[in-house]
N, C-alpha and C positions, 0 to 999 in steps of 0.2 A: 600368559594372561593377555587378553586383548586390550588395546588402547581405548580411551574414552571415545565415544562416537564422533565428537567434533574433530578429533585428530585425524580422521580419515579423509578430510576435505580441506582444500586450500583456503577457502573462505567459508563463511557460515551465513545461513539464512539469505535474506535479500542482499546481503553484502557480496554475494557471489555473482550478482548481475554484471554483465559486460558494461564497461564504462560508457557513459553517454556519447563521447566523441567517436569511439570505435563502433558503437551501435549505429550511429548515423552513417559511418562509412560503409558498414555492411548493408544497410538498407537503401543506400543511395540508388535511385533508379527503380526501386521496387515499391514505391508508394502507391497504394490503391485507395482511390476515393469513391464516393457514391455515384460518380458518373460512369464508372467502368462497367457496372452491371445494374440492370433496371431495378432490382429489389434490394440492392445493398444500400442501407441507410448510412452506415459508418464502416469505413475500412481502417487502415492503419495510418491515415494521414494526420490525424489530430491528437495522437497519443492517448486516446480514450482507453478505458479499462476493458472493454469488450468490443468485438465486432457485432454489428447489428443488421438483421435481415428482416424486411417487411413481409409479414405473413399475409397481408392483404385483407385482414379481418379486424383491423383496429389494434392488433397486437404485433409486437416486435419480438423476434427471436434473438437472444443474447448468447454469445459464445466466447469462451475464454479458456486459456490454459496457463497454469502458473505452478511452478515447482522450484524448489531450492535444496541446497545441501543442509546438513544438520546445524541448527543454531543452538541446540542444547544437547547434553549427553543422555538425557532421559528419552528413550526411543518413543515411548507412548506420547509424551508431551510434544516431541518433534512432529509426530503424525497429526496431533490435534492442531498445532500451530500452522502446519503446512496446509491442511485442509481448510482451516478458517481463513487463511490468507487467500487461497484460491476462490473460495465462495464469495469473499469480499468484493471481487471484481464485478459480480452481478449485482450485489447489493449497492455498490457504489454508483450504479447507473439507474437506481430506483427500481430494480427488478426483483424477481423471486426465482431463486434457483430451483429447477425441477428435476435435474438428473446430473450425476457426476460419474466420471471414470478416473481411476487411479493411474498415475504415471510414476513408475518406480525404477530407479537404477540401484543395483545392490552388488557389492563386492562379495560374491558367494564364497570365494576361497579364503577370505579373511574375516568376515563377520558372520555370526551365526544366523541361520534362517529364523530362529526364535526371535531375534531382535527385529528382523523385518516384519514379522507377524505383530510385534508390539506397535510398530509404526502404523501398520494397517488397522490395528485395533483402535488406536487413537483417532484415526481418520474416520473410521466407521462410527465411533461414538459421536463425533461432532456432526457428521452427516445425518445420523439418526435424530439427533436433538433438533436439527434444522428441518427435519421432514424431507430430506433429500436422499433418494436411493443412490447408494454407491453401486452402480449397476455393472461395472466392468472395469477394464483398464489394460495397461500394457507394461511389461517389465523387461528389463535388460540386465545382463551381468556387466557392471561397469566398475572401474577402479575407485570411483568416489560414490558414496551413497547419496541419493537424491530422491525427493518425493514431492508430489503435488497432485493436483487434479485438473482434468479438463471438465469444465462446467457448462451446462446448458441452462438458460433461464428464459423467462418471459416477462414482458412489461407492457402495460397499456401504452400505446403510442404517445398519448398526452402526458404520461408520467416519466418519460425517458429523461434522464439527467446526463449531461455531457460536460466536457471541459469548456465548451464554447458559449455558454449562456450567461456568464457573469455580466453584471451591469455596474457602472460607476456608482459608488455610494453603497454597494453591498457590504454587509458585515461578514467577516471571515471567522468561521468557527472550526475547532479541531476537537475530535471526540476521543482521542487517547493522548496522554502526555508523551513527550519525546524522551529519548534516551535508550530505546530498546536495542539499537545497534551497538552502542557502547557497552551495555550490560552483556550482550551476547558475545561480543569480542573479548571482554574480560573473562567471561565464563569459559570460553575456548582456551584462553591463556592460563587458566587456573588461578585467577586473581579474585574471584568473587567469594563472598561469604554465603552461608546458607540463607541468610535473610535477603541478600541481593538476588540469589537464585530464585527464591520464592516470589519476589516481586516481579522478576522477569517472567516467570511462568504465569503469574496472575494475568499479566496484560496480553501476552501472546496467544493465550487460549480464548480470550474474549472475542466474540464475533461482532461483525458490523451489520447484524440483521436489521437494525433500525433503518438502514438505507431503503428498504422496501416501503417503509412507512413514510419516510421523507420524500420519496418519489411522488407521493400523492399530494404534496404541498407545493402549490404553484410558486410560492415565494422563494423556494429553494431554486435558484437560477442555475447553479452549476455544482457538481459534486465529483469528487474523485477520492481514492484512498492514497495514503502516504506510505510508500514502501521504499524500494531500494535507492531511489534518487534523492531521498530525503525531503524534508518539508520544502526547502528552497526549489529543488528540481521539479517537484510536482506542482507547486504553486506557479512556477514560471511556465509550465505547460498550460496551465489554466489561463494565465495572462495572455500568452501568445494566441491561444485558440479564441479568446474573447476579444482580442485587440485592445487590452487594457494594461494598466500597471497595478501595483499593490503596495501597500504600506503595512509593515508589521511593527507592533509595539513589543520590543524585546522583553520588557518586564512582565508582559502578559503571556509569553510563551510557556505552556505548561511543561514542567520538567520533572522527571522522576527523581526524587530526592536521592535515592540509592545510587543514581548514576552521576551525581555531582562530583564525587571524588575522581572518577575517570575523566570527566570533562576537564577538570582543573589540571589534570596530569597529562592531558592529550593522549589518553589511551583510547584510540579511535579505530574503527574498522578500516582496512585498507581502502575501501571504496569511498570513505569520507573525503579524502584528499582528491580522489579522482572526480568526485562530484563537484568539489569546489573549483578545480581546474576547468571543468566544463562550463560553469555558470558564473564565475567571478566577474566577467565583463558586463554582466547584466544586473549586478547587485550593487547598490549603494549601501555599503556596510558602515553604518554610523556607530554601531555598538559591537565592538569586537568580542564582547563577552557572549554574544549569541552564536558565534561561529560554529562551535562543536554541535550545537543543537539543530542548526539549520541544515547541515550537510550529513548528519547522522543517518545512515540507511536504516529505515524501520522495517522490521519483519513482522508481518501481521499488525501493521500500524492502523491508526484510526482514519476516520473520514474527514476530509477537508471540504467544508461547505461554504458557498457564496450565497448569502441570504439577503433578500430585500429587507431594509430596515423595518418596514411595516409588518413583515411576517416574522420578525425575530421572536416575539412572544409565543407565537404558535409553534415555531420550531423548537424553542427551548422547552415548551410544555410537552411536546412529543418525546424529546430526549429524556426528560425527567420521568415520564410515564414508563419509558423503556429502561429506566435505571441506568442510563448511559452517561458517562462522564462527558463534559463538554466545557469548552473555554473559548471566549471571544479573543481573537488574537490580532485583529487588524481590519483593514478595509480594502476594497477595490477602488482604484482611482483612474482618472484619465492619465495615460502615460506621459502626456506633455507636461504634467505638473512635476515630473521627476527629472533629475539631471539627465542630460543628453545621453541617449543610448541605454539608460537603465530602465528596467521593468519592475524591480523590487527594491524598496527602501526599508532598511531595518533601523528603527530609531530606539 
């Protein structure tokens, strides 16, 4: 009898990301910015969700690739979540995905092909629902199962959202509650109830398609999705790219109730502590109770928005019309208002 799907991988979901410090070491000297090639708008220098290429006709081409190891034991749900997570990179930049290719690694000798087909079926379902052709892909025989998509998208140049556009005084919003990493880690360890599994499935299969609508709202100054580096890591990327600091209100952080037990018991993904070790020097942590939620790696997490106060009503109306969860969590500030060397204060 085969083991549960998550037992074939060392880590699960976006928790399998290489830790930030090691990633920086790998990429040192390989940073590519927009000055390197005439039509390259964004390379890998700003930590944005996609690379961006100017087509010269008022539109930008968006390109991303995102894949991870199983975060749940249900192969079809894994495929849906992995595809939703990859498509999110394009939506997080205000764009519309137009084509996807599958990226799959599968241990052919230890897991049945029928399970790989279930993963592909889940991905196909979410791509079809989003109107995105799953047009091709690449597979390898690997010791750990992994799946995701390479996604191509388009965006009007005026609607592009990046990490770098936030302004002091902007309101920060989050479109999914936190705790997905803790739930998936507990699921992998056999600690979740049926109800906890159901709430995990509910959130990881929801897409961030509202991002293409938010791209058309000029008051959305910056946008990204929250994945493997946790809320703190992705917010710090936005702070650095924008030259600002941020303040979060701990009591406003949306938390999945079913993950509260795991947070209180510090049942965290391995990547959570690696995230903290990478970012603790830049965080003024005034509420220790927020710790687990800030560093929890999210798989298929929500969008993080930096919105001008005057546009908050318009943005919230768009989110409500899309039936999209959202919560105000803090604001962007001048970093000089924070303790020396800190970019994020958690009150």
